C-alpha positions in Angstrom: -0.3 -31.0 -25.9 -3.1 -30.0 -24.1 -2.6 -32.6 -21.3 0.5 -30.8 -20.1 -0.7 -27.3 -20.5 -4.1 -28.6 -18.6 -2.0 -30.1 -15.6 -0.2 -26.5 -15.2 -3.2 -24.6 -15.2 -5.0 -27.2 -12.6 -1.2 -26.6 -10.6 -1.5 -23.0 -10.9 -5.2 -22.8 -9.7 -4.1 -24.6 -7.0 -1.7 -21.9 -5.2 -3.7 -20.4 -2.4 -4.7 -16.6 -3.2 -3.9 -16.0 0.4 -0.3 -16.0 -0.8 -1.0 -13.6 -3.5 -3.1 -11.4 -1.1 0.3 -11.3 1.6 2.4 -10.4 -1.5 -0.2 -7.8 -2.7 -0.1 -6.4 1.1 3.9 -7.0 1.7 5.5 -5.5 -0.8 4.0 -2.1 -1.6 3.6 -1.7 2.2 7.9 -1.7 2.1 7.7 0.7 -0.6 5.8 3.7 1.3 7.5 2.1 4.6 10.4 3.3 3.0 9.3 6.6 1.5 8.4 7.5 4.8 12.1 6.4 6.4 13.6 9.7 4.2 11.0 12.1 6.1 11.9 11.8 9.4 14.5 11.5 11.9 13.7 10.0 15.1 9.7 10.8 15.6 10.5 14.2 13.8 9.7 14.9 10.2 12.7 16.7 8.8 13.4 20.3 7.6 14.4 18.7 4.3 10.9 16.8 4.0 9.0 20.2 4.3 11.5 21.5 1.8 10.3 18.5 -0.7 6.8 19.5 -0.3 7.1 23.3 -0.2 9.8 23.3 -3.7 8.5 19.9 -5.7 5.5 18.4 -4.8 3.4 21.0 -4.6 0.5 20.0 -3.4 -2.6 22.1 -4.1 -5.0 23.5 -1.1 -2.5 21.8 1.5 0.5 23.4 3.5 3.5 22.1 2.6 3.9 21.8 6.8 0.5 19.8 7.1 1.1 17.7 3.8 4.8 16.3 5.0 3.5 15.2 8.6 0.3 13.9 7.2 2.6 11.9 4.3 5.5 10.9 7.0 2.2 9.7 9.3 0.7 8.0 6.6 3.8 6.1 4.9 4.5 4.2 8.5 0.8 4.0 10.1 -0.7 2.3 6.9 2.4 -0.3 5.6 2.8 -1.1 9.5 -0.6 -2.1 9.4 -1.3 -3.9 6.0 1.6 -6.3 7.2 0.0 -7.6 10.1 -3.2 -7.5 8.0 -5.2 -5.9 10.4 -7.7 -3.1 8.8 -6.8 -4.2 5.6 -9.4 -3.0 3.2 -9.3 0.7 4.9 -5.1 0.7 5.0 -5.1 0.2 1.2 -7.9 2.5 0.2 -5.8 4.9 2.1 -3.0 4.1 0.3 -4.8 4.1 -2.8 -5.7 7.6 -2.1 -2.2 8.5 -1.7 -1.2 6.7 -4.9 -3.5 8.7 -6.6 -2.2 12.2 -5.6 1.0 11.0 -6.2 0.5 10.3 -9.5 -2.0 13.0 -10.6 -0.1 16.0 -8.5 3.7 14.9 -8.3 4.8 12.4 -10.6 2.5 11.8 -13.6 4.9 10.0 -15.8 5.3 7.5 -13.1 2.0 5.7 -14.5 3.8 2.2 -14.7 5.0 1.9 -10.9 1.7 3.8 -9.6 -0.5 1.3 -11.5 1.4 -2.0 -10.1 0.6 -0.3 -6.5 -3.0 0.8 -7.2 -3.6 -2.9 -8.1 -2.4 -3.9 -5.3 -4.1 -1.6 -3.3 -7.5 -2.7 -5.4 -7.2 -6.5 -5.2 -6.6 -6.1 -0.9 -9.6 -3.6 -1.1 -11.7 -6.1 -3.0 -11.0 -9.7 -2.1 -9.9 -8.5 1.7 -6.2 -9.4 3.1 -6.3 -13.6 3.2 -5.9 -15.9 5.8 -2.6 -14.9 6.7 -4.0 -11.9 8.4 -4.9 -10.5 11.7 -8.0 -9.3 10.0 -9.1 -13.2 9.4 -8.1 -14.3 12.8 -11.1 -11.9 14.5 -13.1 -13.2 11.8 -12.8 -16.1 13.1 -12.8 -15.7 16.4 -15.7 -12.8 16.2 -17.8 -13.7 12.9 -19.8 -11.0 12.0 
């Protein structure tokens, strides 16, 4: 009985962590990118996105116009960096911060979803992007 379990464990241990890190980059990035797409039309932040920040999100200490523009930028810029694996730890940290703001001020009841995002971002901050990334290529080419 123990032998099949140990064999399965060994097989699972053989899965490259870089594959898991790749998934932790791609899937949350897609969620944020899609959210960013709802806020823009072409290169412009929509009036409906600004209204969303005025009427529904109501973030403290920040003007809704500015918040909508910053969110639209962040939801496009940082996911793009995550997908290519460039400045991964920084991008994951930025999106972790954004996730915390969403959880605390906007949708506190969505903690299970936000917890999954936060876990992916924490994994990336703590372990980096893995070998399938521009960060890894840069480090191999220019070791610090």
